[in-house]
KOLRO-962925 format. One record per residue: residue in three letters; x, y, z of N, C-alpha, C in turn. Coordinates in Angstrom, 2 decimals. Atoms other than C-alpha are relative to their C-alpha. Layout:
+-----+---------+---------+---------+---------+---------+---------+---------+---------+---------+
: res :     n_X :     n_Y :     n_Z :    ca_X :    ca_Y :    ca_Z :     c_X :     c_Y :     c_Z :
+-----+---------+---------+---------+---------+---------+---------+---------+---------+---------+
: Ala :       X :       Y :       Z :       X :       Y :       Z :       X :       Y :       Z :
...
+-----+---------+---------+---------+---------+---------+---------+---------+---------+---------+
//
This chain:
+-----+---------+---------+---------+---------+---------+---------+---------+---------+---------+
: res :     n_X :     n_Y :     n_Z :    ca_X :    ca_Y :    ca_Z :     c_X :     c_Y :     c_Z :
+-----+---------+---------+---------+---------+---------+---------+---------+---------+---------+
: Met :    0.76 :   -1.25 :   -0.05 :   -0.02 :    0.03 :   -0.03 :    0.74 :    1.28 :    0.11 :
: Pro :   -0.66 :   -1.31 :    0.14 :    1.38 :    3.39 :   -0.95 :    0.17 :    0.68 :    1.29 :
: Lys :   -0.18 :   -0.74 :   -1.29 :    2.75 :    5.33 :    2.11 :   -1.18 :    1.08 :    0.29 :
: Glu :    0.96 :   -0.98 :   -0.09 :    0.29 :    8.09 :    1.49 :   -1.37 :   -0.42 :    0.33 :
: Asn :    1.15 :    0.71 :   -0.33 :   -2.66 :    5.69 :    2.08 :    0.17 :   -0.61 :    1.59 :
: Ile :    0.13 :    0.38 :   -1.38 :   -1.53 :    5.08 :    5.60 :   -0.22 :    1.16 :    1.07 :
: Asp :    0.44 :   -0.93 :   -1.04 :   -2.99 :    6.86 :    8.54 :    0.97 :    0.08 :    0.98 :
: Lys :   -1.22 :   -0.02 :   -0.94 :    0.26 :    7.88 :   10.47 :   -0.50 :    0.51 :    1.31 :
: Thr :    0.32 :   -0.47 :   -1.36 :   -1.82 :    9.49 :   13.22 :   -0.50 :   -1.06 :    1.00 :
: Lys :    0.45 :    1.08 :   -0.70 :   -2.94 :    6.10 :   14.35 :    0.90 :   -0.96 :    0.37 :
: Ile :   -1.25 :    0.89 :   -0.14 :    0.53 :    4.46 :   14.45 :    0.75 :    0.56 :    1.22 :
: His :   -0.68 :   -0.46 :   -1.16 :    2.03 :    4.73 :   17.93 :    1.33 :   -0.83 :    0.04 :
: Arg :   -1.34 :    0.75 :   -0.22 :    5.81 :    3.93 :   18.25 :    0.89 :    0.92 :    0.82 :
: Pro :   -0.82 :   -0.58 :   -0.79 :    8.12 :    4.72 :   20.86 :    1.26 :    0.43 :   -0.37 :
: Phe :   -1.36 :   -0.34 :    0.55 :   10.94 :    6.52 :   19.16 :    0.96 :    0.54 :    0.99 :
: Gly :   -0.92 :   -0.48 :   -0.92 :   14.14 :    7.16 :   21.03 :    0.16 :   -0.81 :    1.26 :
: Leu :   -0.16 :    0.88 :   -1.20 :   13.54 :    4.37 :   23.60 :    0.86 :   -1.12 :   -0.29 :
: Pro :   -0.78 :    1.07 :    0.31 :   15.73 :    1.46 :   23.95 :   -0.63 :   -1.29 :   -0.51 :
: Pro :    0.80 :    1.13 :    0.62 :   14.74 :   -1.77 :   22.17 :   -0.76 :   -0.60 :    0.99 :
: Pro :    0.84 :    0.42 :   -0.78 :   11.80 :   -3.29 :   23.75 :    0.38 :   -1.64 :    0.32 :
: Ser :   -0.21 :    1.48 :   -0.31 :   12.04 :   -6.75 :   25.49 :   -0.94 :   -0.83 :   -0.81 :
: Pro :    0.97 :    1.08 :    0.67 :   10.37 :   -9.89 :   23.79 :   -1.22 :    0.16 :    0.42 :
: Ala :    1.32 :   -0.05 :   -0.34 :    7.46 :   -9.60 :   25.90 :   -0.76 :    1.33 :   -0.28 :
: Thr :    0.49 :   -1.35 :    0.45 :    7.00 :   -5.83 :   25.08 :   -0.34 :   -0.03 :   -1.45 :
: Arg :    0.23 :    0.09 :    1.63 :    7.50 :   -6.53 :   21.40 :   -1.35 :   -0.73 :   -0.39 :
: Ala :    1.13 :    0.81 :    0.09 :    4.56 :   -9.21 :   21.61 :   -1.37 :    0.86 :    0.17 :
: Arg :    1.14 :   -0.65 :   -0.40 :    2.26 :   -6.78 :   23.31 :   -0.18 :    1.29 :   -1.17 :
: Glu :   -0.19 :   -1.12 :    1.10 :    3.30 :   -3.98 :   20.66 :   -0.80 :   -0.46 :   -1.10 :
: Val :    0.61 :    0.58 :    1.14 :    2.28 :   -6.20 :   17.79 :   -1.50 :   -0.22 :    0.19 :
: Glu :    1.51 :    0.09 :   -0.27 :   -1.14 :   -6.85 :   19.39 :   -0.78 :    1.22 :   -0.17 :
: Glu :    0.79 :   -1.38 :    0.06 :   -1.94 :   -3.24 :   19.49 :   -0.20 :    0.45 :   -1.34 :
: Val :    0.17 :   -0.51 :    1.33 :   -1.61 :   -2.77 :   15.73 :   -1.38 :   -0.46 :   -0.56 :
: Ile :    1.21 :    0.25 :    0.53 :   -4.75 :   -2.42 :   14.04 :   -0.06 :    0.39 :   -1.52 :
: Ile :    0.13 :   -0.31 :    1.21 :   -5.25 :   -2.55 :   10.24 :   -1.30 :    0.40 :   -0.42 :
: Gln :    1.18 :   -0.38 :    0.57 :   -8.20 :   -0.79 :    8.78 :   -0.25 :    0.16 :   -1.33 :
: Val :    0.12 :   -0.36 :    1.44 :   -9.39 :   -0.79 :    5.27 :   -0.95 :    1.08 :   -0.09 :
: Thr :    0.84 :   -1.19 :    0.27 :  -10.69 :    2.59 :    4.43 :   -0.57 :    0.21 :   -1.20 :
: Gln :    0.24 :   -0.09 :    1.24 :  -11.05 :    2.06 :    0.86 :    0.18 :   -1.13 :   -0.72 :
: Ala :   -0.19 :    1.31 :    0.91 :  -11.47 :   -1.09 :   -1.35 :   -0.83 :    0.21 :   -1.33 :
: Phe :    0.62 :   -0.24 :    1.26 :  -12.36 :   -1.10 :   -4.98 :   -0.22 :   -1.17 :   -0.83 :
: Cys :    0.35 :    1.08 :    0.85 :  -14.01 :   -3.41 :   -7.43 :    0.75 :    0.09 :   -1.20 :
: Pro :   -0.72 :   -0.13 :    1.27 :  -12.52 :   -4.19 :  -10.96 :   -0.44 :    1.35 :   -0.82 :
: Asn :    0.27 :   -1.20 :    0.86 :  -14.48 :   -1.28 :  -12.27 :    0.03 :    1.40 :    0.79 :
: Gly :   -0.49 :   -1.22 :   -0.65 :  -13.46 :    1.19 :   -9.59 :   -1.18 :    0.51 :    1.02 :
: His :    1.01 :   -0.29 :   -0.76 :  -16.50 :    1.34 :   -7.33 :    0.59 :   -0.29 :    1.35 :
: Asn :   -0.42 :    0.21 :   -1.39 :  -15.49 :    1.91 :   -3.69 :   -0.87 :   -0.72 :    0.78 :
: Leu :    0.68 :    1.00 :   -0.89 :  -16.69 :   -1.06 :   -1.58 :   -0.34 :    0.38 :    1.42 :
: Val :    0.07 :   -0.41 :   -1.23 :  -16.31 :    0.83 :    1.64 :   -0.96 :    1.15 :    0.02 :
: Arg :    1.13 :   -1.00 :    0.53 :  -19.65 :    2.60 :    1.25 :   -1.11 :    0.12 :    0.96 :
: Asn :    1.27 :    0.06 :   -0.76 :  -22.41 :    1.81 :    3.81 :    0.45 :    0.75 :    1.21 :
: Arg :   -0.29 :   -0.94 :   -1.17 :  -22.38 :    4.65 :    6.45 :   -1.07 :   -0.24 :    0.86 :
: Arg :    1.09 :    0.10 :   -1.07 :  -25.64 :    3.41 :    8.21 :    0.33 :   -1.24 :    0.94 :
: Gln :   -0.19 :    1.09 :   -0.99 :  -24.40 :    0.12 :    9.49 :    1.62 :    0.06 :    0.14 :
: Leu :   -1.36 :   -0.18 :   -0.31 :  -21.04 :    0.87 :   11.09 :    0.73 :   -1.05 :    0.86 :
: Phe :   -0.62 :    0.97 :   -0.83 :  -18.35 :   -1.19 :   12.89 :    1.15 :    0.91 :    0.90 :
: Asp :   -0.93 :   -0.92 :   -0.80 :  -16.73 :    0.78 :   15.78 :   -0.07 :    1.56 :   -0.55 :
: Gly :    0.14 :   -1.37 :    0.52 :  -17.87 :    4.07 :   14.15 :    0.63 :    0.01 :   -1.68 :
: Ser :   -0.65 :   -0.12 :    1.51 :  -16.33 :    3.15 :   10.58 :   -0.82 :   -0.95 :   -0.92 :
: Pro :    0.70 :    0.83 :    0.93 :  -18.06 :    1.78 :    7.50 :    0.69 :   -1.22 :   -0.31 :
: Gly :   -0.65 :    1.21 :    0.29 :  -17.53 :   -1.67 :    6.54 :   -0.01 :   -0.21 :   -1.68 :
: Ile :   -0.20 :    0.37 :    1.53 :  -16.82 :   -3.36 :    2.96 :   -1.34 :   -0.71 :   -0.49 :
: Ser :    1.31 :    0.49 :    0.69 :  -20.13 :   -4.05 :    1.06 :    0.42 :   -0.92 :   -1.02 :
: Leu :   -0.10 :    0.91 :    1.07 :  -20.25 :   -7.05 :   -1.00 :   -1.12 :   -0.56 :   -0.31 :
: Leu :    1.28 :    0.83 :    0.36 :  -22.85 :   -9.14 :   -2.88 :    0.56 :   -1.36 :   -0.13 :
: Val :   -0.53 :    1.41 :   -0.01 :  -22.33 :  -12.95 :   -2.42 :   -1.22 :   -0.90 :   -0.38 :
: Ser :    0.95 :    1.04 :    0.40 :  -24.18 :  -15.93 :   -4.04 :    0.71 :   -1.34 :   -0.06 :
: Asp :   -0.41 :    1.53 :   -0.03 :  -24.11 :  -19.62 :   -3.76 :   -0.58 :   -0.62 :   -1.14 :
: Gly :    0.54 :    0.50 :    1.38 :  -25.68 :  -19.96 :   -7.23 :   -1.41 :   -0.06 :   -0.08 :
: Lys :    1.56 :   -0.02 :   -0.10 :  -29.20 :  -20.02 :   -5.99 :   -0.59 :    1.31 :    0.63 :
: Asp :    0.45 :   -1.09 :   -0.72 :  -29.45 :  -17.10 :   -3.74 :    1.22 :    1.13 :    0.15 :
: Cys :   -0.83 :   -1.18 :   -0.06 :  -27.84 :  -13.51 :   -3.78 :   -0.24 :    0.75 :    1.19 :
: Gln :    0.18 :   -0.78 :   -1.23 :  -27.29 :  -11.70 :   -0.51 :    0.96 :    1.12 :    0.06 :
: Asp :   -0.91 :   -1.26 :   -0.14 :  -25.69 :   -8.30 :    0.39 :    0.75 :   -0.32 :    1.55 :
: Val :   -0.92 :    0.33 :   -1.18 :  -22.93 :   -8.72 :    3.17 :    0.67 :    1.25 :    0.25 :
: Ile :   -1.10 :   -1.05 :   -0.30 :  -21.00 :   -5.91 :    4.93 :    0.95 :   -0.78 :    1.10 :
: Leu :   -1.10 :    0.63 :   -1.00 :  -17.69 :   -7.07 :    6.47 :    0.62 :    1.12 :    0.86 :
: Ser :   -0.69 :   -1.01 :   -0.77 :  -15.91 :   -5.31 :    9.18 :    1.36 :    0.48 :   -0.77 :
: Pro :   -1.02 :   -0.50 :    0.74 :  -13.28 :   -3.00 :    7.82 :    1.43 :   -0.25 :    0.73 :
: Phe :   -1.03 :    0.19 :   -0.90 :  -10.84 :   -4.17 :   10.71 :    0.65 :   -1.53 :   -0.55 :
: His :   -0.52 :    1.18 :    0.46 :   -8.48 :   -6.86 :    9.51 :    0.18 :   -1.09 :    1.39 :
: Gly :    0.10 :    0.91 :   -1.19 :   -8.86 :  -10.03 :   11.92 :   -1.30 :    0.15 :    0.69 :
: Asp :    1.50 :   -0.06 :   -0.62 :  -12.48 :   -8.87 :   13.04 :   -0.87 :   -0.74 :   -1.06 :
: His :    0.74 :    0.91 :    0.81 :  -14.67 :  -11.52 :   11.75 :   -1.57 :    0.41 :   -0.21 :
: Ala :    1.57 :   -0.61 :    0.09 :  -18.14 :   -9.45 :   12.22 :   -0.28 :    0.36 :   -1.38 :
: Arg :    0.68 :   -0.37 :    1.20 :  -20.41 :   -8.94 :    9.47 :   -1.49 :    0.22 :    0.20 :
: Lys :    1.48 :   -0.37 :   -0.14 :  -23.75 :   -7.51 :    8.92 :   -0.78 :   -0.24 :   -1.40 :
: Gly :    0.87 :    0.48 :    1.01 :  -26.65 :   -8.22 :    6.70 :   -0.82 :   -1.32 :    0.20 :
: Lys :    0.58 :    1.23 :   -0.32 :  -28.93 :  -10.97 :    6.21 :    0.52 :   -1.22 :   -0.70 :
: Ala :   -0.66 :    1.11 :    0.79 :  -26.56 :  -13.30 :    4.15 :    0.30 :   -0.90 :    1.24 :
: Cys :   -0.16 :    1.21 :   -0.91 :  -26.44 :  -16.65 :    5.96 :    0.18 :   -1.15 :   -0.91 :
: Phe :   -0.14 :    1.14 :    0.81 :  -25.13 :  -19.66 :    4.13 :    0.78 :   -0.98 :    0.91 :
: Glu :   -0.77 :    1.15 :   -0.55 :  -23.93 :  -23.09 :    5.33 :    1.57 :    0.18 :    0.10 :
: Ala :   -1.30 :   -0.11 :   -0.08 :  -20.48 :  -23.02 :    6.65 :    0.70 :   -0.94 :   -0.96 :
: Gly :   -0.79 :    0.74 :    1.21 :  -17.94 :  -24.13 :    3.91 :   -0.62 :    0.14 :   -1.27 :
: Thr :    0.52 :   -0.22 :    1.13 :  -20.22 :  -23.13 :    1.18 :    1.01 :    1.03 :   -0.95 :
: Gln :   -0.59 :   -1.00 :    0.73 :  -18.19 :  -21.56 :   -1.57 :   -0.75 :    0.86 :   -0.79 :
: Leu :    0.83 :   -1.10 :    0.58 :  -19.48 :  -18.29 :   -2.94 :    0.59 :    0.65 :   -1.16 :
: Glu :   -0.52 :   -1.01 :    0.83 :  -19.22 :  -15.94 :   -5.82 :   -0.05 :    1.20 :    0.53 :
: Val :    0.03 :   -1.40 :   -0.53 :  -18.39 :  -12.46 :   -4.78 :   -0.05 :    1.12 :   -1.16 :
: Tyr :    0.30 :   -1.02 :    0.91 :  -19.52 :   -9.45 :   -6.61 :   -0.09 :    1.33 :    0.60 :
: Cys :    0.18 :   -1.46 :   -0.23 :  -19.58 :   -5.63 :   -6.47 :   -1.33 :    0.13 :    0.17 :
: Pro :    1.29 :   -0.26 :   -0.01 :  -22.87 :   -4.46 :   -5.08 :   -0.59 :    1.05 :   -0.87 :
: Val :    0.39 :   -0.89 :    0.94 :  -22.86 :   -1.68 :   -7.49 :   -0.30 :   -0.29 :   -1.30 :
: Cys :    0.08 :    0.48 :    1.47 :  -22.11 :   -2.99 :  -10.92 :   -0.02 :   -1.52 :   -0.23 :
: Arg :    0.12 :    1.64 :    0.00 :  -22.19 :   -6.78 :  -10.03 :    1.17 :   -0.60 :   -0.92 :
: Ala :   -1.23 :    0.66 :    0.41 :  -18.78 :   -7.34 :  -11.54 :    0.52 :   -0.91 :    1.10 :
: Gln :   -0.59 :    1.13 :   -0.99 :  -17.46 :  -10.61 :  -10.11 :    1.28 :    0.44 :    0.40 :
: Leu :   -1.35 :   -0.44 :   -0.42 :  -14.32 :   -9.97 :   -7.98 :    0.93 :   -0.92 :   -0.56 :
: Pro :   -1.03 :    0.96 :    0.48 :  -11.15 :  -11.50 :   -9.34 :    0.81 :   -0.82 :    1.06 :
: Ile :   -0.59 :    0.79 :   -0.80 :   -9.39 :  -14.39 :   -7.87 :    1.68 :    0.36 :    0.03 :
: Leu :   -1.45 :   -0.29 :   -0.02 :   -5.80 :  -13.80 :   -6.55 :    0.66 :   -1.47 :   -0.05 :
: Ser :   -0.77 :    1.35 :   -0.09 :   -4.84 :  -17.48 :   -5.62 :   -0.98 :   -0.92 :    0.87 :
: Pro :    0.72 :    1.18 :   -0.89 :   -6.20 :  -20.75 :   -3.91 :    0.28 :    0.46 :    1.61 :
: Cys :   -0.27 :   -0.20 :   -1.23 :   -6.78 :  -20.17 :   -0.26 :    0.56 :   -1.20 :    0.75 :
: Thr :   -0.70 :    1.13 :   -0.96 :   -4.86 :  -22.13 :    2.46 :   -1.05 :   -0.99 :    0.61 :
: Cys :    0.85 :    0.85 :   -0.62 :   -8.15 :  -23.52 :    3.75 :   -0.38 :   -1.27 :   -0.83 :
: Gly :    0.01 :    1.07 :    0.80 :   -8.00 :  -25.87 :    0.65 :   -1.54 :   -0.26 :   -0.54 :
: Lys :    1.29 :    0.05 :    0.30 :  -11.63 :  -25.30 :   -0.05 :   -0.49 :    1.12 :   -1.04 :
: Gly :    0.33 :   -1.23 :    0.80 :  -11.99 :  -21.85 :   -1.81 :    1.22 :    0.81 :   -0.52 :
: Asn :   -0.90 :   -0.71 :    0.76 :  -10.06 :  -19.05 :   -3.53 :    0.18 :    1.36 :    0.87 :
: Leu :   -0.07 :   -1.38 :   -0.51 :   -8.69 :  -15.63 :   -2.16 :   -0.40 :    0.90 :   -1.18 :
: Ile :    0.54 :   -1.04 :    1.10 :  -10.68 :  -12.94 :   -4.19 :    0.75 :    1.40 :    0.55 :
: Met :   -0.79 :   -1.19 :   -0.16 :   -9.01 :   -9.52 :   -4.60 :   -1.02 :    1.32 :    0.16 :
: Leu :    0.64 :   -1.27 :   -0.09 :  -10.33 :   -6.05 :   -3.41 :    1.35 :    0.91 :   -0.19 :
: Tyr :   -0.93 :   -1.03 :    0.31 :   -8.15 :   -3.24 :   -4.90 :    0.13 :    1.04 :    1.14 :
: Leu :   -0.15 :   -1.11 :   -1.12 :   -6.63 :   -0.83 :   -2.14 :   -0.05 :    1.43 :   -0.57 :
: Thr :   -0.19 :   -1.43 :    0.49 :   -6.20 :    2.08 :   -4.65 :   -0.94 :    0.12 :   -1.20 :
: Glu :    0.93 :   -0.37 :    1.18 :   -8.29 :    3.65 :   -7.38 :    0.69 :   -0.25 :   -1.20 :
: Ala :   -0.71 :    0.52 :    1.23 :   -5.51 :    2.72 :   -9.85 :   -0.22 :   -1.55 :   -0.17 :
: Leu :    0.20 :    1.50 :    0.09 :   -6.57 :   -0.95 :   -9.33 :    1.29 :   -0.69 :   -0.17 :
: Asp :   -1.33 :    0.46 :    0.10 :   -3.08 :   -1.92 :   -8.74 :    0.04 :   -1.57 :    0.48 :
: Asp :   -0.22 :    1.46 :   -0.58 :   -2.63 :   -5.81 :   -8.35 :    0.94 :   -0.11 :    1.11 :
: Gly :   -1.08 :    0.06 :   -1.06 :    0.18 :   -5.14 :   -5.90 :   -0.54 :    0.61 :    1.39 :
: Asn :    0.50 :   -0.60 :   -1.27 :   -2.05 :   -3.35 :   -3.35 :   -1.35 :   -0.60 :    0.19 :
: Val :    1.37 :    0.39 :   -0.13 :   -5.03 :   -5.55 :   -2.37 :   -0.24 :   -0.55 :    1.39 :
: Val :    0.58 :    0.74 :   -1.35 :   -7.00 :   -7.12 :    0.40 :   -0.47 :   -1.35 :   -0.73 :
: Ala :    0.43 :    1.26 :    0.71 :   -7.53 :  -10.90 :   -0.36 :   -0.91 :   -0.60 :    1.08 :
: Leu :    1.05 :    0.79 :   -0.95 :  -10.66 :  -12.69 :    1.23 :   -0.34 :   -1.24 :   -0.57 :
: Cys :    0.33 :    1.36 :    0.46 :  -11.57 :  -16.29 :    1.06 :   -1.55 :    0.14 :   -0.43 :
: Asp :    1.36 :    0.34 :    0.44 :  -14.77 :  -17.01 :   -0.93 :   -0.72 :   -1.21 :    0.71 :
: Val :    0.74 :    1.14 :   -0.71 :  -15.75 :  -19.91 :    1.46 :   -0.64 :    0.78 :    1.20 :
: Trp :    0.54 :   -0.75 :   -1.07 :  -18.44 :  -18.73 :    3.96 :    0.38 :   -0.76 :    1.36 :
: Gly :   -0.44 :    0.54 :   -1.36 :  -17.08 :  -19.15 :    7.49 :    1.49 :   -0.12 :   -0.01 :
: Cys :   -1.32 :   -0.19 :    0.02 :  -13.47 :  -19.11 :    6.32 :    0.48 :    1.30 :    0.25 :
: His :   -0.38 :   -1.39 :   -0.46 :  -11.77 :  -16.19 :    8.13 :    1.46 :    0.33 :   -0.65 :
: Arg :   -1.48 :   -0.40 :    0.50 :   -8.43 :  -16.35 :    6.23 :   -0.15 :    1.30 :   -0.94 :
: Ser :   -0.01 :   -1.19 :    0.90 :   -7.78 :  -12.92 :    4.76 :    1.58 :    0.55 :    0.00 :
: Lys :   -1.19 :   -0.66 :   -0.09 :   -4.65 :  -10.87 :    4.00 :    0.08 :    1.29 :   -0.84 :
: Val :   -0.22 :   -1.40 :    0.60 :   -3.53 :   -7.42 :    3.16 :    1.31 :    0.17 :   -0.50 :
: Phe :   -1.34 :    0.05 :    0.60 :   -0.69 :   -7.15 :    0.69 :    0.25 :    1.54 :   -0.66 :
: Asp :   -0.58 :   -0.99 :    0.72 :    1.42 :   -4.36 :   -0.61 :    0.93 :   -0.61 :   -0.99 :
: Gln :   -0.87 :    0.58 :    1.08 :    3.80 :   -4.85 :   -3.59 :    1.07 :   -0.88 :    0.49 :
: Ala :   -1.21 :    0.74 :   -0.57 :    6.72 :   -5.99 :   -1.40 :   -0.58 :   -1.39 :    0.53 :
: Gln :    0.41 :    1.20 :   -0.68 :    4.57 :   -8.47 :    0.57 :   -0.63 :   -1.07 :   -0.84 :
: Leu :    0.39 :    1.18 :    1.29 :    2.84 :  -10.06 :   -2.58 :    1.09 :   -0.64 :   -0.49 :
: Leu :   -1.05 :    0.77 :    0.54 :    6.10 :  -10.89 :   -3.99 :    0.36 :   -0.99 :    1.20 :
: Ala :   -0.54 :    0.92 :   -1.13 :    7.30 :  -12.36 :   -0.74 :   -0.88 :   -1.13 :    0.43 :
: Ala :    1.16 :    1.09 :   -0.12 :    4.13 :  -14.46 :   -0.31 :    0.23 :   -0.96 :   -0.71 :
: Tyr :    0.03 :    0.96 :    1.03 :    4.65 :  -16.14 :   -3.50 :    1.45 :   -0.77 :    0.01 :
: Leu :   -1.30 :    0.61 :   -0.39 :    8.38 :  -16.67 :   -2.88 :    0.16 :   -0.87 :    1.09 :
: Asp :   -0.06 :    0.83 :   -1.22 :    7.77 :  -18.30 :    0.46 :   -0.81 :   -1.33 :   -0.20 :
: Asp :    1.01 :    1.09 :    0.18 :    5.30 :  -20.82 :   -0.88 :    0.93 :   -1.08 :   -0.57 :
+-----+---------+---------+---------+---------+---------+---------+---------+---------+---------+
//
């Protein structure tokens, strides 16, 4: 993610202090919160749009999901690692879904197979430029909570590590 898209006012780092002990380092990592403030479909619609149903005061990521029989709107928490969702969508756990933009109904592209072994990681672009190197990846299996946030360097490293 480009540095200009990072809200530096919410990053707290103790500069000028001696290196933290391993226990302090673990606590410091737990306090980092990644929030998606914008995410785009392949046609450029911002999916962080619903301002009526909020997660800790922030709008979520709106998606349209289908199991092939039923289409439902779902709003995901914008906070990485928070599995909260809103909407009437309710599918059986383990159901692989098709995921669409709720505005233009474009199907979201697949990044790679998910490590759950049942589905795929689908891409939400983090910039209006629709750059494949800056994405949020979500599993398309209902109930799988695997997701990743990639910038260009991390995306390359993820594939080199496999």
